[in-house]
C-alpha atoms as an extended CHARMM CRD file, in Angstrom:
* protein
*
        90  EXT
         1         1  MET       CA             74.3290000000       15.1120000000        6.7930000000  PROA      1               0.0000000000
         2         2  VAL       CA             72.8640000000       16.2780000000        3.4740000000  PROA      2               0.0000000000
         3         3  ARG       CA             72.2040000000       19.8670000000        2.6880000000  PROA      3               0.0000000000
         4         4  LEU       CA             69.5540000000       20.8010000000        0.1960000000  PROA      4               0.0000000000
         5         5  PHE       CA             69.9770000000       24.1510000000       -1.4910000000  PROA      5               0.0000000000
         6         6  VAL       CA             66.8810000000       25.9540000000       -3.0140000000  PROA      6               0.0000000000
         7         7  ARG       CA             67.3480000000       29.1150000000       -5.0740000000  PROA      7               0.0000000000
         8         8  HSD       CA             64.2860000000       30.9460000000       -6.5380000000  PROA      8               0.0000000000
         9         9  GLU       CA             62.8240000000       34.3050000000       -7.4490000000  PROA      9               0.0000000000
        10        10  VAL       CA             59.7680000000       35.4390000000       -5.4410000000  PROA      10              0.0000000000
        11        11  ALA       CA             57.1630000000       37.9980000000       -6.1470000000  PROA      11              0.0000000000
        12        12  ASP       CA             57.5030000000       39.7180000000       -2.6640000000  PROA      12              0.0000000000
        13        13  TYR       CA             60.0900000000       38.6100000000       -0.0110000000  PROA      13              0.0000000000
        14        14  THR       CA             57.8690000000       39.6470000000        2.8710000000  PROA      14              0.0000000000
        15        15  THR       CA             54.9610000000       37.3690000000        1.6730000000  PROA      15              0.0000000000
        16        16  TRP       CA             57.3240000000       34.6000000000        0.9900000000  PROA      16              0.0000000000
        17        17  ARG       CA             58.9310000000       34.7160000000        4.2970000000  PROA      17              0.0000000000
        18        18  ARG       CA             55.6850000000       34.7410000000        6.1320000000  PROA      18              0.0000000000
        19        19  VAL       CA             54.5940000000       31.5060000000        4.2470000000  PROA      19              0.0000000000
        20        20  TYR       CA             58.1580000000       30.0000000000        4.8140000000  PROA      20              0.0000000000
        21        21  ASP       CA             57.9780000000       30.5470000000        8.5540000000  PROA      21              0.0000000000
        22        22  LYS       CA             54.5800000000       29.0770000000        8.8460000000  PROA      22              0.0000000000
        23        23  PHE       CA             55.8200000000       25.9740000000        6.9960000000  PROA      23              0.0000000000
        24        24  ASP       CA             58.3420000000       25.2510000000        9.6420000000  PROA      24              0.0000000000
        25        25  ALA       CA             56.5460000000       22.6440000000       11.5990000000  PROA      25              0.0000000000
        26        26  GLU       CA             55.8170000000       20.6850000000        8.2610000000  PROA      26              0.0000000000
        27        27  ARG       CA             59.5010000000       21.0920000000        7.2170000000  PROA      27              0.0000000000
        28        28  LYS       CA             60.6180000000       19.5230000000       10.5290000000  PROA      28              0.0000000000
        29        29  ALA       CA             58.1550000000       16.8450000000       10.4430000000  PROA      29              0.0000000000
        30        30  MET       CA             59.5760000000       15.9840000000        6.9730000000  PROA      30              0.0000000000
        31        31  GLY       CA             63.0980000000       15.5720000000        8.3250000000  PROA      31              0.0000000000
        32        32  ALA       CA             64.7420000000       19.0870000000        8.2180000000  PROA      32              0.0000000000
        33        33  THR       CA             67.0140000000       19.5850000000       11.1240000000  PROA      33              0.0000000000
        34        34  ALA       CA             68.4440000000       22.9670000000       10.3180000000  PROA      34              0.0000000000
        35        35  ARG       CA             67.8780000000       25.8410000000        7.8770000000  PROA      35              0.0000000000
        36        36  GLN       CA             69.0450000000       29.2230000000        6.8610000000  PROA      36              0.0000000000
        37        37  VAL       CA             67.7610000000       31.9260000000        4.4000000000  PROA      37              0.0000000000
        38        38  PHE       CA             69.8550000000       34.2120000000        2.1930000000  PROA      38              0.0000000000
        39        39  GLN       CA             68.9300000000       37.1360000000       -0.1780000000  PROA      39              0.0000000000
        40        40  ALA       CA             71.1820000000       38.1140000000       -3.0420000000  PROA      40              0.0000000000
        41        41  ALA       CA             72.8760000000       41.3850000000       -2.4180000000  PROA      41              0.0000000000
        42        42  GLY       CA             70.8890000000       44.1440000000       -4.1900000000  PROA      42              0.0000000000
        43        43  ASP       CA             67.8680000000       41.9420000000       -4.8930000000  PROA      43              0.0000000000
        44        44  PRO       CA             65.7060000000       40.9650000000       -1.8450000000  PROA      44              0.0000000000
        45        45  ASN       CA             63.4860000000       38.7850000000       -4.1270000000  PROA      45              0.0000000000
        46        46  ASP       CA             66.3060000000       36.4510000000       -5.1910000000  PROA      46              0.0000000000
        47        47  VAL       CA             66.2300000000       34.0420000000       -2.2970000000  PROA      47              0.0000000000
        48        48  THR       CA             68.4180000000       31.1240000000       -1.4230000000  PROA      48              0.0000000000
        49        49  ALA       CA             67.6520000000       28.7420000000        1.4400000000  PROA      49              0.0000000000
        50        50  TRP       CA             69.4170000000       25.6020000000        2.7370000000  PROA      50              0.0000000000
        51        51  HSD       CA             67.9110000000       22.8080000000        4.7320000000  PROA      51              0.0000000000
        52        52  ASP       CA             69.8560000000       19.9890000000        6.4020000000  PROA      52              0.0000000000
        53        53  PHE       CA             68.5780000000       16.3770000000        6.5610000000  PROA      53              0.0000000000
        54        54  ALA       CA             70.0090000000       13.1620000000        7.9940000000  PROA      54              0.0000000000
        55        55  THR       CA             69.9360000000       11.2630000000        4.6250000000  PROA      55              0.0000000000
        56        56  LEU       CA             69.7650000000       12.0270000000        0.9810000000  PROA      56              0.0000000000
        57        57  GLU       CA             66.5100000000       10.0250000000        0.7920000000  PROA      57              0.0000000000
        58        58  LYS       CA             64.7570000000       12.4510000000        3.3440000000  PROA      58              0.0000000000
        59        59  ALA       CA             66.2030000000       15.4700000000        1.4370000000  PROA      59              0.0000000000
        60        60  ARG       CA             64.8540000000       14.2140000000       -1.9270000000  PROA      60              0.0000000000
        61        61  SER       CA             61.5460000000       13.3300000000       -0.4850000000  PROA      61              0.0000000000
        62        62  PHE       CA             61.0930000000       16.7960000000        0.9150000000  PROA      62              0.0000000000
        63        63  ALA       CA             62.2150000000       18.5030000000       -2.1680000000  PROA      63              0.0000000000
        64        64  SER       CA             59.7630000000       16.6240000000       -4.3540000000  PROA      64              0.0000000000
        65        65  SER       CA             56.8230000000       16.7810000000       -1.9360000000  PROA      65              0.0000000000
        66        66  GLU       CA             53.4390000000       18.1400000000       -2.8790000000  PROA      66              0.0000000000
        67        67  GLN       CA             53.4330000000       20.0900000000        0.3850000000  PROA      67              0.0000000000
        68        68  LEU       CA             56.5110000000       21.9960000000       -0.5250000000  PROA      68              0.0000000000
        69        69  LYS       CA             55.1540000000       22.6930000000       -4.0530000000  PROA      69              0.0000000000
        70        70  GLU       CA             51.9620000000       23.9580000000       -2.5750000000  PROA      70              0.0000000000
        71        71  ALA       CA             53.7100000000       26.3010000000        0.0240000000  PROA      71              0.0000000000
        72        72  MET       CA             55.9370000000       27.6520000000       -2.7860000000  PROA      72              0.0000000000
        73        73  GLY       CA             52.7910000000       28.4340000000       -4.6990000000  PROA      73              0.0000000000
        74        74  ARG       CA             51.2720000000       30.2130000000       -1.9050000000  PROA      74              0.0000000000
        75        75  ALA       CA             54.5010000000       32.1280000000       -1.1800000000  PROA      75              0.0000000000
        76        76  GLY       CA             54.7460000000       33.6150000000       -4.7870000000  PROA      76              0.0000000000
        77        77  VAL       CA             57.6080000000       31.6340000000       -6.0430000000  PROA      77              0.0000000000
        78        78  ARG       CA             58.2450000000       32.5700000000       -9.7020000000  PROA      78              0.0000000000
        79        79  GLY       CA             59.3340000000       29.9840000000      -12.2100000000  PROA      79              0.0000000000
        80        80  LYS       CA             60.9400000000       26.7080000000      -11.3410000000  PROA      80              0.0000000000
        81        81  PRO       CA             63.3520000000       26.7610000000       -8.3510000000  PROA      81              0.0000000000
        82        82  GLU       CA             66.8310000000       25.6350000000       -8.7380000000  PROA      82              0.0000000000
        83        83  MET       CA             67.6410000000       22.8610000000       -6.2130000000  PROA      83              0.0000000000
        84        84  TRP       CA             70.7050000000       20.8080000000       -5.5170000000  PROA      84              0.0000000000
        85        85  PHE       CA             72.1270000000       18.5250000000       -2.9330000000  PROA      85              0.0000000000
        86        86  ALA       CA             75.4050000000       18.5020000000       -1.1880000000  PROA      86              0.0000000000
        87        87  VAL       CA             77.0770000000       16.2490000000        1.3670000000  PROA      87              0.0000000000
        88        88  GLU       CA             79.4500000000       17.5330000000        4.0680000000  PROA      88              0.0000000000
        89        89  VAL       CA             83.1320000000       16.7950000000        3.5690000000  PROA      89              0.0000000000
        90        90  LEU       CA             85.4090000000       16.6320000000        6.4020000000  PROA      90              0.0000000000
């Protein structure tokens, strides 16, 4: 299992969340099997989300997809998101 973490600033969390939730079917079609969203304590527009994938290849493909970039634009993401991949350690 590979977890993709994405942290970014958004213009407005409510707008971002609406777009994020509408993107769920596309996210699943690209291999995401689980997800969770967090806000920084004290700043609701500082958002971190994680998404699980079966392989690093699927996670990287999702992270670099045009569909994701377009959704982030519609959602009001400011600047370049910070992304990193992690693998589960037992």
